[in-house]
N, C-alpha and C positions, 0 to 999 in steps of 0.2 A: 719219294714213296709216301703216299697219302695214308690217312687212317684206314681207309678201306683196304689198301694193300697190306697194312699191318695185320688186319683181321684175317685176310686170306692166308698170309704166311703163318699166323698162329695156328690155323686149322691144319696147315700142311705139316707143321712140326710133328704132331702126333701121328699123322698119316705116314710120314717118312720113317719115323721110329718103328711104327707097326710093320712096315715092309721089311726093315732091317732085322727086327727081332723075330720075324717069322721064318728065319732060315732053319728049315726042318732038321738039317743034319747036326745042328748044335742046340739041342733042347735045353742045355744048361745056360746058354747065353741069354742075357736080358737086354731090354731096350736101353739105349744110351741117353745121356742128358747133353743137350747142346750147350755150349759155353757162349758162343758169340756168332755173329754172321755179318756179312757185307752184302748189301743189295744195291745194284745200279739200275735205275729206272730210265726209260727212254721216252721220247716224245710220242704223240699219238700216231705218227707215221712210222715209228720204229727206226728212224734214221739217225737221230742225235741223242746224246746223253742228256737227261733232264736233271737228275739228282743222284747223289751217292749217299746211302744210308748205312748206319752202324747199328747193329742189334746186339743187345746184351741179354743173356738168359741166366745171369748169375742169381737173380731173385725169382726165377721160375721154378716151380715145384713139379718134379717128374715122378711118376710111379715106376715100379720095377719093370713094366713092359714098355716104358718110354713115353707113355701118354701123359699129358699135362693134367695135374690135379689142382693147380691154383698158382698163387704168386703173381708176378707181373713181368712184363717184357718192357725193356727200356729201348727206345729208338731215337736216334738223332739223324737228321738229314741235312745235306749241304749241297750247294751247286757244284758242278764238276770242278770249278776252280777254287772251291773251299769256303765260299760265303755261307754261313749258317742259315738254314731255312726254318726248321722246326725241331723241337725236342719233345718227345711224347712218352708218357707212361701209360701202359695198358694193364688194367687189373683183370685177372683171369679166373674163371670158374673151372670146375672139373670138366675135362674134355677140351680145354683150351678156348672155351667161349668167353669173349670179353664181356665184362659187366660195367666197367667204368674206364674212362680215358681222359687224360689231361694233356693238351697240346700247347706248348709255348711257341708262339709264332714270333720269329726274330724280325727285327727291323731289316727292311730290304736294303737300305743304305746306311751303313754305320753299325755300331754295336748296340746291344740291348734288346729287350723284349718289346714287341709292338703290342701284342694282345695275348690273353690266355683263354683258351677254349676248353670247356669241360663238356663231356658227352656222357650221358647216362644211358647205357645200353641194356639195363636190367629188364626192360619191358619188351625186349625183342624175342621173337620166336625164331628158332634156327632149324635149318634142314639137316638131314643126316650127314650131308657132306660138309657141314660147317658154314653154310651161307645163310645170310639173313633171309628169312621167309616172310615174316609179317611183324606187325607191332609198330613201335615208334621209338625214336631216339630223342631224349631230352637234351637240349643244347643251351649253353649259357656262356657268355664271354664277359670278361672283366678287364679293367684297366690294370696293367701290371704295376703301376706306381701307386695309385690311390686305393686299388683293390675294389673300387666301386663297380657294380654291374653295368655293362653297356648294352647287352642284349640278352634276351631269353626266348626260348621257343622250342619247336619240335619238328622232326621230320617223320612222316608217316610212310610205312611200307606195306605193300600187299603183293602177293604173288611174286616175291623175290625182287621187287622193284620199288623205288620210291614213287609215291603218288601225289603227295602234297606236303606243304610245310608252312610254318608260320613263325614270325619273329616279332617281338616287342622291343622297341628301341627306347633306351632311357637317357635322361638328361645327364651330361657329364658332370653337372654341378653337384647332384646328390645321389645319383644312381637309383632313384626311386620314381621321380616324375616321368611319366610316359611322354615321349616326344612324338612317336609315330608307331604305326603297326604295318607289317608287310605280310601278305598271304601269297603263297606260291602254288600254282596248279600245274602238275606235270602230266595231266591226263592225255594230252596230245603230243607229248614228247616221245620220240623214238629212242628206245633203250635196248641194249644188249647187255644183260646183267645190270650192272650199275653204271655203265658207260653210255653217255649221250651220243647218239649217232645221227640225229636229225630231228625234224618236226619243229614244234614250237612249245613255248611255255608262257603261261599267263601270270602276270605279277600285278597284284592289287595293293595299293598303298592307302592307308587310312589315317585320319587324324585321331587324336586321343579320344574324341567323342564318337568314334566309329564311322563318321562320315567319310566318304571316299574322296581322297585328294587326287588320285590318278590311277589309271589302269594301263598296263603295257602288255603288248604281245612281243615276245622275244623269239625271233625266227633263227633257227640253226641251219648252217650249211648241211645239206644232205650228203655228206661225204664220209661220215664216220669219225671225224676228227673232234667233234664236240665244240666247234667254234661258231660264234654268233655271226649272222649275215646282216640282220637288220632288227632294230627295235622301234616299234610304233607305240607312242604314248599319247593318251588323251588326258590332259590336265583339267581339273575341275575348279570352278570358282569356290573359294573357301566357304563352307557352311551351306552349300546348295548343290543341286544336281545339274547346274548349268555348266556347259562346256566352256573352258577358258582358252585353250589352245591345243593344237595337234603338233606333236614333235616326231620327226622321223630321223633316226640315227643310222647312218649307213656305214657298216664295218667292212664292206667288201674291198676297200682300198688298203687294208692293213695286212701286215705279215706278223707272224707269231713265233715265239721261241719254243723250245722243247717242253716247257712247263705250261704251254698254252696261254702265256701272258702276251699282251700286245708288245711287239718289238719295234716295228717301224711302220711308216706309211701315214695315210691321212684318214681321220675320222670326220665324216661330213654330217652336219646336223642342220636340219631344216625345221623352222617353227612357223606355223601358219595359224591365222585366226579361224574361228569357227566357220566363217564364210570362205575360207581357203585363200584369203589375201595374204601375201607374204609379211611376216613379222621380222624374221631374222634368218641369217644363214651363217654357220660357223664352220671353219676348217681347223681342226686340231692336228698338228703334225707331231709324230713320234720318232724318236731315234734312240737306240740303246735302252728300250723299254720305258722311257719317260717322255713326257711332252717336251717339245723344243720351242714351238711357236703356236699361237692361236690367233686366227683372224676372224673377226665377227663384223658382219654387215647388218645394220638395223634399218628397217624400212617403215615409212609412214605414208599412207595414201599412194602406194605403188612406186614411191621414189626413195632414194637413199637418204636416211636421216643422219647417220654417222657411221664411221668405221673405226674399229679399234684393232691394234696389232700388239700382241703381248709376246715378249721375248723371254723364254724361260731358260736360256742357255747357262745362266749363272745360279740357277735355283736347284735345290735338292728336294726330294719328295719322300713322303712316307709310303706305306704299303697301298694306300688308296689314292696315290698321286695328289695328295694335298701338300702344299709347300711347307717345308720345315728347313730352316736355314737357307742362307744365300739371298739372292735378290732377283727381282724381275724389272722389266721396263715396259711401260704401257704407252703407246703412241695413239693419239686420238685425231681423227680426220673428220671434216664436215661432209655434207652430202655431195659436194663436188670434189671430194678427196683432197681438200686443202689441209695441210698439217696445222692442227690447232694447238696441241700440247704434247709434252713428253714427261712422263712421271716415272721416277725410280723409287722402288720400295724394297726395304731390307726386312728380313724375317729372322726370328730366333728359332731355337729348336722346338718350341711349342707352336710354331706357326703364327706367332704374334708379330704384327708390324712394329718394328723398332725405329724405323726412319723412313720419311717420305719427302721427296723433293720434286717439285713440278716446275717445268719451264714452258712458257707460252710463246706462241709465234704470231707475228702479224699476218693478217689475211687481207685479201683484196677489198677495197672500199665498196666496190659493187659486188654484191653477193652473186656468185655464179649459179647457174641453173643446176639443181640437184640431178644426179644421174638416175635414169629410170631403171626399174628392176631388171628388164631384159639385158640392158647394157652392162649392168653390174654382174649379172649371172654369167655372162660370157667370159668373165675373168676367172671363174672358179676352175680349179683343176679337177677334172673328173677322176674317180678312182681308177686305178690301173686295171686293165682287162684281166691280168693274171696276178694272183696273189697266193700266198701260202694257204689261205682259207679255202681255196678251190682245189688244193692238192688232194690226191687220193692216198689212202693208207698204203704204205710200202710193204709188200710181202717179203719177209725176211726168212730165208731158208733155215730150217731147223738144223742144229748141229748133230754130231754123232750120237748124242744121248738118246735120240728117238729112233735110231737105226740099229737093228740086230746085225752084228758083225759076225764073221766066221770065227768059230772058237779056235784058240791057239792049240798047238799040239799038246795032247795029254789032258785036254779039258773036256768036260761033258756039258753041252749046251742044251738045257732042258727046254721044252716047248714053253712059250710065254704063257703066263697065267693071267687070266682076265677076271676082274671083279666088277660087277655092275651094281650101282645103287639106284633104286627107283623111287619115285615119289609115290604118295598114296594113291594118285590117280593113274599110276602105271607108266607115266612118262619117265624117260631116262634122265637122271640128274648127273651122274658121274660114272666114268669108266676108268678103271686102273688096269693097265697092262704092264706086268712085271716080267723081266727076263732074268734068268739065273744061269750061272755057270758053276759046276761042282757044288751045287747046293747053296751058293751065295748069290743074292740078288745083285746084278750089275747095272741095271737100268730100269726105269719105270716111266711110263707116260700116263699122266693124269689129265683127263679131259672133263671139263664142266660144261653142261648143256643148259640152254635157256629153258624157260618154263614150258616151252612146247616140246621139249625133249629132243629137238633136232638141231637148232642153231647152236653153234659152238660159242660159248662165252670166252673161255680161255683154255689153253693147254699148257701143262707143265712137263717139260722134259727133264727128268731127274737122273743124274749120273752118280752111280753108287760105287764106281770102280775104286775110289780112294778111301772107302770105308774099310777099316781093318777089323775083322771079326776075331774074337778070342778063340784059342784052340780048346779051351775048357770053359769052366764057369767064369763069367766076367761080362763086361760091357764093351760095345764097339768103340773104336777110336777113329781118328782120321777126319774126313770131311765129306760133305755132300754138296754137289753143285746142281743148280737148277736154272732153267731158262723158261720164262713165261711168254707165251704168244697170245695176244689178243685175237679172238676169232680163229685161233689155231694157226695163224700165218704171220701176224705183225708182232715183231719183237717188242715186249713191254718191259721186261726186267731180266737181269742176270744176277744170281745169288750164289753165295757160298756159305754154308753152315758148318761150323767146326765143333766136333765133340769135345767134351771135357777131357 
């Protein structure tokens, strides 16, 4: 469950309470206060569980009608097998709109906190349905141990979508010295709501003096899964506008897990000089969401200069796949692929090399002819023709919460009530269809539409059959179950909210 998911659920809390408290046959009843909730999120194709989140509303302030008037929501998420992912605190304004958020990102391997992200949402404008309309989010990260800033920046929104972003990266030594800057341009990214469905993104990296160090085009697979297909980067000579190299990273041979993290397969990276002569080629192989081996061929004058093979099987990695703890082995070969040396390096928990040992090997007295580029290129494994990046989202059929069933004997099933929310330009933003029996709401379907008022961003099927309404004055009890479908068809999450 991401921060955007938490924002969406915060808006739904007041909406669900409003539906429950609107039971006309019990005018003395008031809206309830949720105590806690469990949210299970699924991968972008809706087929596998991605994370399980725990929500606490103990510090959330509710009005008598069940709407949120302030306080905070606490949220923690973990992998389906229990490995902690994030711990988030969201500060709320009246109406359940978030104003501040702090997310502690856990180490992917081992215990402890990897980074702390703070988000300032006070400059955002919100729609009537509780979605981000425009404005910007201020972002800052810091080292959990030293407390020093690591990045700061912002994300800009317009027409209910993010359009651009910028980040300043600081030196880990003092948290003040600027190391580099990054600018993000999403103007050509295909989005449905806040979900990337295809297109491309431009990334510009700059030196502290604002000169451009590189520009990248990130191409997404046009299948709605938000996965990268290829990244093309132009590296510049430091302090000038002169092109240094062109880098193409091909992600098509990779598979992904339910959290859209690289899981297995090969990442192929080609580096060429400005005149398109080959400089190097690398194949990084992944298994279990971490690198296992890396092979790199370096060329000079169209022939192989050397080859390195790195074995990561005994290494552990942090959240950005940097080595922390464990050891690696690096084997070096010459242009004829004669084995020159083998080096073993051990790392501590901070990624510092603690031990390094190198063994050299004898080579032929007569130096063999280096291998030509075409001969070497024939050895490379081409990306597999089929990978999870090419998969299409899986339509997951909605459960009974979205279907009006025949009333039981002795019950009165009223016609569903429909409430539409329109934007100022007249486009449909939200539709809520509520079904009641004997004056008690039993189900509701909430559909959010994209900025055009036609494309479905998501649909929530809300099951209210386990809500217990008081016979007189009082608050509801029991629980509410929800299913969220991206685009109205692909399962994104399943939730249960429990009343106090």
